[in-house]
C-alpha positions as CSV (number, residue, x, y, z in Angstrom):
1,M,-11.0,-42.0,144.5
2,A,-11.7,-40.1,147.3
3,A,-13.9,-42.6,149.3
4,L,-11.6,-45.3,148.5
5,E,-8.4,-43.0,150.1
6,R,-11.3,-42.3,152.9
7,I,-12.2,-45.9,153.6
8,A,-8.1,-47.1,153.7
9,F,-7.3,-43.6,156.2
10,L,-10.5,-44.6,158.6
11,L,-8.6,-48.6,158.3
12,E,-5.6,-47.4,158.9
13,R,-7.0,-45.4,162.2
14,A,-8.3,-48.3,163.6
15,L,-5.4,-50.6,163.0
16,A,-6.9,-53.2,160.5
17,P,-4.8,-55.5,159.2
18,S,-2.3,-53.7,156.0
19,Y,-4.0,-56.1,153.7
20,R,-7.4,-54.9,153.6
21,V,-5.9,-51.1,153.5
22,K,-3.9,-51.6,150.7
23,A,-6.8,-53.3,148.8
24,F,-8.3,-49.9,148.9
25,R,-5.2,-47.7,148.3
26,N,-4.4,-50.2,145.2
27,A,-8.2,-49.5,144.3
28,A,-7.7,-45.6,144.7
29,A,-4.6,-45.8,142.5
30,A,-5.8,-47.6,139.5
31,L,-8.9,-45.4,139.2
32,A,-6.8,-42.6,139.4
33,A,-5.2,-44.0,136.9
34,L,-7.9,-44.5,134.5
35,G,-9.3,-40.9,134.9
36,P,-12.7,-40.0,135.7
37,D,-14.4,-40.7,132.2
38,Q,-13.1,-44.2,131.9
39,V,-14.3,-44.9,135.4
40,A,-17.9,-43.6,134.8
41,A,-18.3,-45.9,131.5
42,R,-16.6,-49.2,133.4
43,A,-19.0,-48.5,136.3
44,R,-22.0,-48.2,133.9
45,A,-21.1,-51.2,131.7
46,G,-20.2,-53.1,135.0
47,T,-16.7,-53.7,133.8
48,L,-14.8,-52.3,137.0
49,E,-13.8,-55.6,138.2
50,A,-11.5,-56.3,135.6
51,V,-9.7,-53.1,136.2
52,R,-6.3,-54.7,137.8
53,G,-6.4,-53.9,141.2
54,V,-10.1,-53.6,141.8
55,G,-12.4,-56.3,143.5
56,P,-16.0,-56.7,144.2
57,K,-15.9,-54.6,147.4
58,T,-14.0,-51.7,146.3
59,A,-15.7,-51.8,142.6
60,Q,-19.1,-51.3,145.4
61,V,-17.9,-48.3,147.0
62,A,-16.7,-47.0,143.5
63,R,-20.3,-47.6,142.3
64,E,-22.0,-45.8,145.1
65,A,-19.4,-42.9,145.5
66,L,-20.2,-42.4,141.3
67,A,-24.1,-42.6,142.1
68,G,-23.5,-39.8,144.5
69,G,-24.5,-41.4,147.8
70,V,-22.0,-42.1,150.5
71,P,-21.2,-45.5,150.3
72,A,-22.3,-47.9,152.5
73,Y,-19.0,-49.4,153.9
74,L,-17.5,-45.9,154.1
75,A,-20.9,-44.7,156.2
76,R,-20.5,-47.3,158.6
77,L,-16.7,-47.0,158.9
78,E,-17.4,-43.2,159.8
79,G,-19.8,-44.0,162.7
80,E,-17.6,-46.4,164.0
81,A,-14.4,-44.1,164.1
82,G,-12.9,-43.7,168.0
83,R,-13.5,-40.6,169.7
84,P,-13.5,-39.7,173.2
85,A,-16.8,-39.0,174.5
86,G,-18.0,-35.6,175.3
87,G,-15.6,-33.9,172.7
88,A,-12.7,-34.7,175.1
89,G,-9.5,-33.2,174.0
90,A,-11.2,-31.3,171.5
91,A,-10.1,-28.0,172.7
92,L,-6.2,-29.2,173.1
93,R,-6.6,-30.6,169.5
94,A,-7.7,-27.1,167.9
95,L,-4.7,-26.0,169.1
96,L,-2.2,-28.2,167.8
97,R,-0.1,-27.0,164.8
98,G,2.3,-30.6,164.6
99,D,3.1,-33.5,165.2
100,C,6.9,-34.5,166.7
101,H,6.6,-38.4,166.0
102,L,6.1,-40.1,162.8
103,H,7.3,-42.8,161.0
104,S,8.0,-43.5,157.1
105,D,8.6,-46.5,154.7
106,W,12.1,-46.1,155.6
107,S,12.1,-47.4,158.6
108,D,8.9,-49.6,159.9
109,G,6.3,-47.0,158.6
110,G,3.8,-48.3,155.8
111,S,3.7,-45.4,154.0
112,P,6.3,-43.5,152.1
113,I,7.5,-39.7,153.1
114,E,5.4,-37.7,150.9
115,E,2.6,-39.3,151.7
116,M,2.8,-38.8,155.6
117,G,3.5,-35.2,155.1
118,R,1.0,-34.8,152.4
119,T,-1.9,-36.0,154.9
120,A,-0.5,-34.2,158.1
121,A,-0.7,-30.9,156.4
122,E,-4.5,-32.3,154.9
123,L,-5.1,-32.5,158.5
124,G,-4.4,-28.8,159.2
125,H,-0.8,-29.2,160.5
126,E,1.5,-26.7,160.0
127,W,4.3,-28.8,160.7
128,A,5.4,-32.3,161.4
129,V,8.4,-34.1,162.4
130,L,10.1,-37.2,160.4
131,T,11.2,-39.6,163.1
132,D,12.7,-42.9,161.6
133,H,14.1,-45.3,163.7
134,S,18.3,-45.4,164.4
135,P,20.4,-48.2,163.1
136,R,20.3,-50.8,166.0
137,L,16.9,-51.2,165.9
138,T,16.8,-53.7,163.0
139,V,13.8,-54.8,163.4
140,A,12.5,-52.1,162.1
141,R,14.9,-51.2,159.5
142,G,16.3,-48.7,161.7
143,L,18.3,-45.8,159.2
144,T,22.1,-46.3,159.0
145,A,24.3,-42.8,159.1
146,R,24.3,-43.0,155.0
147,R,20.7,-43.7,154.8
148,L,19.6,-41.0,157.4
149,R,21.9,-38.2,155.2
150,E,20.1,-39.3,152.0
151,Q,16.7,-39.0,153.8
152,L,17.9,-35.5,154.6
153,D,18.0,-34.5,150.9
154,V,14.7,-36.0,150.4
155,V,12.9,-33.8,153.2
156,A,15.2,-30.7,151.5
157,E,13.3,-31.4,148.3
158,L,10.1,-31.8,149.4
159,N,9.9,-29.1,151.5
160,E,10.9,-26.4,148.2
161,R,7.6,-27.4,146.8
162,W,5.2,-27.7,150.4
163,A,5.5,-24.5,151.6
164,P,4.2,-23.1,153.6
165,F,3.7,-26.6,155.3
166,R,7.1,-27.9,156.7
167,L,8.3,-31.3,157.3
168,L,11.2,-31.0,160.2
169,T,13.8,-33.5,160.2
170,G,13.9,-36.0,163.0
171,I,14.8,-39.4,164.5
172,E,13.7,-42.0,166.9
173,C,17.0,-42.7,168.3
174,D,17.2,-45.7,170.9
175,I,18.6,-45.1,173.8
176,L,20.9,-47.9,174.7
177,P,21.3,-49.5,178.1
178,D,24.1,-47.1,179.3
179,G,21.9,-44.0,178.2
180,S,24.0,-42.7,175.0
181,L,22.3,-42.4,171.8
182,D,22.1,-44.4,168.9
183,Q,23.4,-42.7,166.1
184,E,26.2,-40.7,165.2
185,P,26.3,-37.2,167.3
186,E,27.7,-34.8,164.4
187,L,24.2,-36.0,162.3
188,L,22.1,-35.7,165.6
189,E,23.6,-32.6,165.4
190,R,22.1,-31.6,162.0
191,L,18.4,-33.0,162.9
192,D,15.8,-30.4,164.0
193,V,14.1,-32.9,166.4
194,V,15.5,-35.8,168.4
195,V,13.0,-37.8,170.0
196,A,14.8,-40.7,172.3
197,S,13.0,-43.9,173.3
198,V,13.7,-47.0,174.9
199,H,13.2,-50.0,173.0
200,S,15.6,-52.7,174.3
201,K,16.2,-54.4,178.0
202,L,12.8,-52.8,179.0
203,R,13.2,-55.0,182.2
204,M,15.9,-53.4,183.2
205,D,16.2,-53.2,187.2
206,A,14.9,-49.5,188.5
207,A,17.9,-47.8,189.3
208,A,19.5,-48.8,186.0
209,M,16.5,-48.0,183.9
210,T,16.9,-44.2,185.8
211,R,20.4,-43.8,185.2
212,R,20.1,-44.8,181.6
213,M,16.9,-42.0,181.3
214,V,18.3,-39.4,183.1
215,R,21.4,-39.2,181.0
216,A,19.7,-39.5,177.6
217,V,17.0,-36.7,178.4
218,T,19.6,-34.5,179.9
219,N,21.6,-35.1,176.7
220,P,21.7,-31.7,174.8
221,L,21.2,-33.3,172.0
222,V,17.9,-34.7,172.9
223,D,14.6,-32.7,172.4
224,V,11.5,-35.4,173.4
225,L,11.5,-38.4,175.7
226,G,9.6,-41.1,173.9
227,H,7.0,-43.4,175.2
228,C,8.5,-43.6,178.3
229,T,7.3,-46.5,180.2
230,G,7.6,-48.4,176.7
231,R,4.2,-50.5,177.5
232,L,1.7,-52.1,175.1
233,L,-1.7,-52.4,176.1
234,P,-3.8,-54.3,176.8
235,D,-1.1,-56.5,179.1
236,K,1.1,-57.2,176.5
237,R,3.9,-55.8,177.8
238,P,4.5,-54.3,181.1
239,E,5.7,-50.7,181.9
240,S,9.5,-50.3,182.7
241,E,10.4,-49.3,186.2
242,F,12.5,-46.1,187.3
243,D,12.0,-43.2,189.1
244,A,9.5,-41.2,187.8
245,E,10.3,-38.0,189.6
246,A,13.8,-38.2,189.1
247,V,13.3,-38.5,185.4
248,F,10.8,-36.0,184.9
249,A,12.9,-33.5,186.9
250,A,15.3,-33.4,184.9
251,C,13.4,-33.6,181.6
252,A,12.1,-30.0,183.4
253,G,15.6,-29.0,184.4
254,A,16.9,-29.8,180.6
255,G,14.1,-28.3,178.8
256,T,13.2,-32.0,177.0
257,A,9.4,-32.6,176.2
258,V,7.9,-35.9,177.7
259,E,6.2,-37.4,175.1
260,V,2.3,-38.4,175.4
261,N,2.1,-41.0,172.8
262,S,-1.4,-41.3,171.3
263,R,-1.0,-44.9,169.9
264,P,-4.2,-46.7,171.4
265,E,-1.9,-49.6,172.1
266,R,0.2,-47.0,174.4
267,L,-1.4,-44.1,175.3
268,D,1.8,-43.4,177.5
269,P,2.8,-42.3,180.0
270,P,-0.4,-43.8,182.3
271,R,-2.4,-40.9,183.9
272,R,-0.8,-41.0,187.3
273,L,2.6,-40.7,185.6
274,L,2.0,-37.8,183.5
275,R,0.2,-36.1,186.3
276,R,3.4,-36.3,188.5
277,A,5.3,-35.2,185.0
278,V,3.0,-31.9,184.8
279,A,3.7,-31.5,188.5
280,A,7.7,-31.4,187.7
281,G,6.8,-28.6,185.1
282,V,8.2,-30.4,181.9
283,Y,7.3,-29.3,178.2
284,V,4.5,-32.1,176.5
285,A,4.5,-33.1,173.0
286,V,1.8,-34.7,172.1
287,D,2.4,-37.1,169.3
288,T,1.1,-39.9,167.6
289,D,3.8,-42.1,166.6
290,A,2.2,-42.4,163.2
291,H,3.5,-45.6,161.1
292,A,0.5,-45.1,158.5
293,P,-1.3,-42.1,157.5
294,G,-4.8,-42.7,159.0
295,Q,-2.9,-43.1,162.4
296,L,-2.3,-39.3,162.0
297,D,-5.7,-38.3,163.5
298,W,-5.0,-40.3,166.8
299,Q,-4.0,-37.0,168.5
300,I,-7.4,-36.5,169.8
301,L,-6.8,-39.7,172.1
302,G,-3.8,-38.2,173.4
303,C,-5.1,-34.4,173.6
304,A,-7.5,-36.0,176.0
305,R,-5.5,-37.7,178.2
306,A,-3.5,-34.3,178.3
307,E,-6.4,-32.1,179.0
308,E,-7.9,-34.7,181.7
309,C,-4.2,-35.0,183.6
310,G,-3.8,-30.7,183.4
311,V,-1.1,-30.4,181.1
312,P,-1.4,-26.5,180.3
313,P,-1.9,-26.0,176.7
314,E,1.3,-23.5,176.7
315,R,3.8,-25.8,177.4
316,V,2.5,-28.5,175.3
317,V,5.3,-28.1,171.9
318,T,2.9,-29.0,169.5
319,T,1.1,-25.9,169.7
320,W,4.1,-24.5,168.9
321,S,4.9,-22.8,165.7
322,A,7.5,-24.5,163.6
323,R,9.5,-21.3,164.3
324,E,9.2,-21.8,168.2
325,V,10.1,-25.4,168.1
326,L,13.1,-24.7,166.7
327,E,14.1,-21.7,168.9
328,W,13.3,-24.5,171.9
329,T,15.3,-27.1,170.5
330,R,18.4,-24.6,170.1
331,T,17.9,-23.0,173.4
332,R,15.9,-25.6,175.5
333,R,13.5,-22.6,176.1
334,G,9.7,-22.2,174.9
335,P,7.7,-19.3,174.2
336,G,7.4,-16.8,176.1
């Protein structure tokens, strides 16, 4: 049922515990399998809770929705849904066509590829990039070369059904301590978009981290520098130290985009560094780094920060068409 699915979406957006999200998704699936007539009959008879996967709270939501009103729990979540004050970010968000960074249950995401792509399309995107992790990030079930090749076949099959929406192939590839990339170069060459991020040895000294990042962002296989400082808010993990001017100048020279990561616990880079990136003339990718469907709605947070820090909309790669994005990843030049 739509109300149950919407509640699950909003809970994901609010980073609620996964068991709460699953309770509503499971109930929605269970009732959908019954069909509307049986659901209505069970609601009248007071036996919705007897359906496997439906509990008292989800049954109450279903009854209120069937009665024609907005369920009280849904109304409360809609009222609590965090949005930047004063409509900040709305103008840039209206220009966005895609998202360069999202995860599925093939790595550490919580939902199937099809569900992530479908939600991206429902949010108005023309395209999105599937960027599951690379192999050395074993804690996130990073994809071996074999599994990544299997995923490419899955994406190709989905795209045959999804037109005009397109799911671009990609990866969030670990930047190794020496600045090399954690995947076979020949396989990275096949992908539409490569996001490269530091996930290990985040406390390297600044000079070594700078060399590491510069080598990565100047690699012609890298398209986007992900969450550049690696910080986690509030005060869970400090920023990595590096020469921001040198890294952003390297990005600008190579045509590599700097990600504005919209996750509430990242919001990376910090404003002072984002302003330096703008001054360096880089491309910017406003991304969600979503690990669940509801998190795909976080882009407004990144848009608000991008607007505040003076990011020119025409340099935001996520405002471009899929064709323009693919042209940029081949030539390192944006449209116009």
